[in-house]
N, C-alpha and C positions, 0 to 999 in steps of 0.2 A: 474684558479679559486682558491682563497684562501679558505681553509676549515679546519675543526678540524683535519682531518686525516693528512694533510700535516704539520700542526702546531705540532702535537704530534710527527711525524717523525723527524721534524727539531730539536726538543729539547729532543729527546728520552733519551739521556744520563743523562739528568737533572731531569727526572721523575722517580718515584718509580713504577716499574712494578711488579705486583703480578700474577704469572702464575698458582699457585695452585687453585683448584676449590674453589669458594666462594659462600655460600648460600646467597640468596637475603636478608634474615633476619639478616645476619651478616655484611652487607655492612657498615652500620653506625658505629658500634662499632669498625670495623677494620680500616676504613679510617680515623676516628677521632684521631687515635693514631699517625698519621704522620703529619709533618709540611712542606710537600712539595707536589707538584702535584702528584697524584696517579692514576694509570691505572690498572683496574682489567681486565685481559685478558681472564678469564675463569669463567663465571657466570653460576652457576648450574641452569639447566632448561631453559637457554637462550643461546643456542650454537651459534646463529648468532651475539650476542651482545658483545661489550666491554663496560665498564663503566669508566668514568673519573670524578674526583673531585679535588678541591683545586687549580684551575687554577689561582686564584688571592690571594692565602693564605698569601703571604708576598711580600715585595718589589722586591725580586729577581724574583718571579713568574710574578708579574705585569710588570716588566721591559721587559720580553720576549714578552709580548703582544704589548708593545709600541715601542720596538726596541731601547731601551736606557739603560743607566746604572741604577742600583737600586737607587742611590742617586739623579737621575734626573727625577724620576717618576712624582712628583708633578709639577715641572716646565714644563715637557713635556705635561702633561694634560692641564695645563694652555695654552700652545702653541696650542694644539688641539682646544681649545675653541676660540682662536684668529683666527685660520684658518677657523673655522666655518663649516657649513654643505655644502655638495656637492650632486648634484643630483644622485639618484640611477638609475641603468641601468636595465630595464625590459627585461628578456630573456624568451624564450619559454621552459617550462619544467625545468629540472635540476635534479641533483642527488637526491633531496628530494622527487621526484616523480617516482623513479625507480619501486616502488611497491605502488599500490593504493588499499585501502580497503574501500568499502562503503557498505551501507545496512546491511544485516545480517552478513557480513564478518568483521564488526567493532567489535573488542573485546579488551578492554583495558587490560585484564588479560594476553595478549600475550606480553606485554611490561614490562621491568624490573623496575617498579616504586617502589620506596623505601618507607618503613615505617620508620619515623625518630626518634620516641621515643616509649616507651612502653605504653604511654597514647594516642597516635594518633589513632583515630577511623578508619582510612583507610590509604592506601599508598598515598603519595602526590608527584605530580610533582612540581618542583620549578623553572622551566625555565620561559622565558618571553612570554607574550601574546601580540597579536596585535589586535587593534580595529581601527575603522575609524568613525569620526564624520559624521553623516548622513546629516547635514546641510552644513558644510564647506568642507567636503571631506578630512579634515586633519587627517593624521594617528596619532596614539598614541601607546605607548608601556608601559607595566608595568610588574613587577615580582610578579604575584600572586602565592599562593600555591593552587593547584587544587587536591582535594581528590577524589578518585575513589569510586563512589556510586554504579555503576552497569556496565554491559558490555559496555554501550554506554552513560553513564552519569557521570558527575563530579560536585563537588561543588567548585566554584571559589571565592577566597577571593578578594573582591574589596577594595583595601586599598588606592587608590589615588583619589584625587578630580577630576582629568580629566577623569579617567575611569568611575567614578560614574556619572559625568555630561553627558558623552556620553550615558551611560546606561539609564539615566533619559530621554534623548531625545527619545530614542527608546520606552520607556515605555509610554511617552506622545503620541507618534504616534501609539501606539497599536501594535508594532511589536517586533520581537526578534533581538538581537544584534549579528552580525557576530563576531566570535572570532577565532583566530588561535594561538595555543601554539607551540612554536618553541624550539626544543631540539637538542643539539649536533651540533652546528654551530661553525664557527671560533670565538674564544673568543673576537675578536674586536667587533662583533655584540653585545655581552653581555655588553661589556664595554660601547659602544655607548648608549645602552638602559638604562644605569644607570643614564644618565643625567636627572634630574628632576626639574630644574629651569624653569621659564617661557620661552616658545619658541612658540609663537603664529603662526608663518608662516612657520615652518619647523618641520620635524620629527626627533626624537632622532637618529634613525638608519642612518640618512644622515650624521652622523659624522664618518661613517666607513672609508671613503676615507681619511679623515683628520688624522685618527689614523694609517692606514696601507699604505697610498700612492697608493692604488689600488681602482678602482671603485667598489662600492658595487652592486652585482648582485642579483636581486630579481625576483621571478616568481609568476604567478597568482595561487591561490589555486584551488583545484579541485572542491570544492562544495560551497565555499563562495566567496564573492566579496572582497577579500583582496589579498595583495602580501606579500610574505615571503622570507627570504634569500634562494637562490636556493641551497646553499651548505649544508643545514641542514640535519641531520641524520633522523629526525622525525618531522612531523607536525601533530598535532591533530586539526582538523577543526570542526566547528559547530556553534551553536547559543546559546547565553545566554538568558534565559527566565526571563525577569524582574519581572514576576508575581510568579515564583516558587522559593521557598527557601528551603535550607537544612542546617543542622548543620555543621559548620566549627569549628574544634577543639574539645577538647583541643589539641593544637599543638603549639610549641614554636615560638616566633618571634625572632628578632635579639638580644633581651636581654637575650635569652636562658631561658626565663620564660614562663609559660602558662598564660600570661596576654595579652589581655582579655581571660578568660577561654574558652568560646565557644560563637560563634555568629551565627546568621542566615544569610547565604549568597546566592547569586543567583545560580541557577542550570545551568550547561553547558551541552547542548544536543549535543553529538558528531555525526557528519554526515560522517566523513571520517578520516582515518589514512593513511598518506602517509609516505614513508620511503625509505632509501637507501638500496641497496643490502648488504652493509657491514656497518651497523649502529653502532654508538657510543652513548651510553646513557650518557647524561650530568646530573650529580646529583649535587645539592648544599645542602650538609648536613646542617641541621639547628642548630646543636649543636655538640660538645661544642665550639671549637674555629676554625672557618672555613671561607670559602668565604662569608658566610652569614653575618659576622661582617665586613669584609674588603671591599668587592666589591661595595655595594651600596653607600659607602661614598667617593669613589675615586674622583669624580668630585667636591664634596663639599670641599675636601681638596684643590683642585686647585682653587676654587672660593675664599675660605678664604685666600689662599696664595696671590692671586692677589689683593684682597681688602686691606690686610695689607700692601702690597707693595705700593699701591696707597696712603696709609696714611703716607708713609715715614718711616714705621717701617722696620728695617733691618731684614726681614724675611728669614730664611734659609729653613725651612721645616714645614710641617703640617701633623699630623698623628692621625687618629681615631684608637686607639689600640684595638686589639681583646679583651683584658681583660677589656676594658671599656664598654663592652656590648652595643656598638653603642651610648653610652651616654657621652663619655669622649673623648676630643681631646687635644693633646699636640702640642703646637706651639714652634718652636725653633727660637728664636729671638736674635738680637744683638742690644739692645737699646743703644742710645747715650746720651739721656737726661731723667731726671726724668719725669714721667707721660706717657711715651710712652707705657710701659707695661700695665699700667692701661687702657689706651685707647684701646690697642689691646685686652685685656681680655674682656672689655665691648663690643667691636665690635663683637667678636666671640660669646659671650653669646647671643647677640641680632641679630645674623645672621638669614637669612631667613629659616633656618632649625631648627626644634623643638628639635633635639637630643643633642644640645650643652648644656648639663646640668652642666658638670664639665670641666673647661678649665685650663690647667696647662701651664705656660710659663717657658721655661728653656733656658739656654745659649747654644751657639754653642759647648761648650766642653762637653755637656751632650748628650749621645747617646739616642735619643728618642725611639729607638727600643729595648732598654735594660731596663727592669723593674728595675734592680739594680741601674742603673744610675739615672733614674727618681726618684726613691725612695730616693736615696742619695741626690739629689737636694732638694727634699721636706723636708728632714730631717735637712740639714745643712744650707739651704739658705732661709728658711721661718720662720718668726716670725708671728704666727697666729694673734697676736694683731694688726698688721699693714699690713701684706702681703696677707690677705684674703679678698676677696670681696664677699658679699652675696647679691643676688638680689631676693627678695621675689615675689611670685605671678606672675611668668613669664609663658609663654606658655610651656606646658608639652607634652611629647611624650606618646601617648596612651599605648604603650607597657611597660612603666615605672610604676611599682606598687606603687611607692611613689607619683606619680602624682595624683591629685584629679580631677575627672571628674566634669565639670560644669553642674550639672544636670538641665535639663530644657532648656539648650541652643539650643539643636536640638532634634528632636523626638526620635532618637535612641542613645542619648549620654550615657544612663545608660549601654547599651549593648556594644557600640563601644569604650567608654571611650574618645571620641573626641567631643568637645574640653576638654582639661585638663589643670590644672595649677600646677606649682611646683616651688620651690626655685632653684636658680642656683648659682654656686660659681666659682670664679676665683682665682687661686693660683699663686702668683708671686714668682716663685722659681729661680729668676735670681740674679746674683751678683749685687752689687752697680755699677752704670754706670761708664764708664772709667775715667771721670774727678774727681771722688771721689777716688783718688789713695790710700789714707791711709786706707779707709774703704775696698776698693776692694782687697787689698793685703791679708786681713784676710781670703778671700774666695778662693784664688787660690789653685788649686789642686796640689798634689804631684805626679810626674810622674818619671819613670826611665829615665836615659839618653837615648837620641835618640828615645824617644817614638814617634810613628807615622812614623818613618823612617825605622826601622828594622822590617822585615816581617817574621813571624814564618814560613809561607808556603815556603819561600825560603830555609829553613833549613831542610825541610822534604823530 
């Protein structure tokens, strides 16, 4: 069975291990200072636990999950989608149920749940939750933040239309919605769960085998009628009451801002905590530059990559950079004709995802993971009077404070900020196309002799 334990062992030399005791209140400030996967081996007050974060923090970390080279992450993700879903294998029990706590033994305070900012009203889990449509039986996954309200209660942020639709069906039927929060499983489960485009007849987690090459094993929960990855370190089971609400927030979203400030969200009533004997707590720190910006956008990068490829644009790579606060995407293209970059920018701005507020197109000689290079391209290859496209009144991301909520559109728009509108802009930071040779030579960069051939590491 693939699990988080074997994954961390396999890549141990590439992760930062902190052996000194770490107080739970210091986890965020400590882990945010590294730009590589980090494992805390000694959590004060939680001797049975380790904590891990940043498993998707950059391309090198992402490539370990996909089993490819860092520069092949987006093409490999596109290949995963072409391979498509594979059936999951249901097994009896599993490591996630080596210890089972129900009734009065349920106590969320026994878990190393992290408080992410000084303004958070409670500690929040940030891993994925599982639901099932009561009419179709179709499973669904989302990444809510769940704040600890009491020993056996949490507030769960419902941020996806599918999860809210399923909750609405339970409300109409007058019953509560089963939910399971899964923490500390193999990172391929997390990656699979990030897929958020339409998929009417399959479950996101069914991409596990297409990612890893191994069948995904799930087991039935102890107290609710759901299945979860059998390798998980921790599962929190229970029911979401559609009639009960509690304050969620202030707590940051992927933009690292407290927008919206606070909302009323459903209460999750915990019926069981199941865990491994040797658990690893998986944290997704919400700020400042972490998995929270990178991970949810990975499949969107792959979808944009394939769409531009289908348009005949010479697409090399796509990247939602951490510094873009989930709102900015950089596309690395190799245009052959005038108009191709304009079409590409418009296509990305009008993609199915609300977050594409700023799109920058650069050439293959620009390293899209180096802010200096991207800034350089924007400085010397952009004439704002002709290379900037502004689209007014487009769909906005609710977590973007510059977006304007369309008040009256939905009953809770004022609180949720959905739907919103905002302007979008595309920046053509590419050189003139190849057949414009005289213009193009003015934009060619200066490099040392044998640049790209001589490697510094060979001399160290």
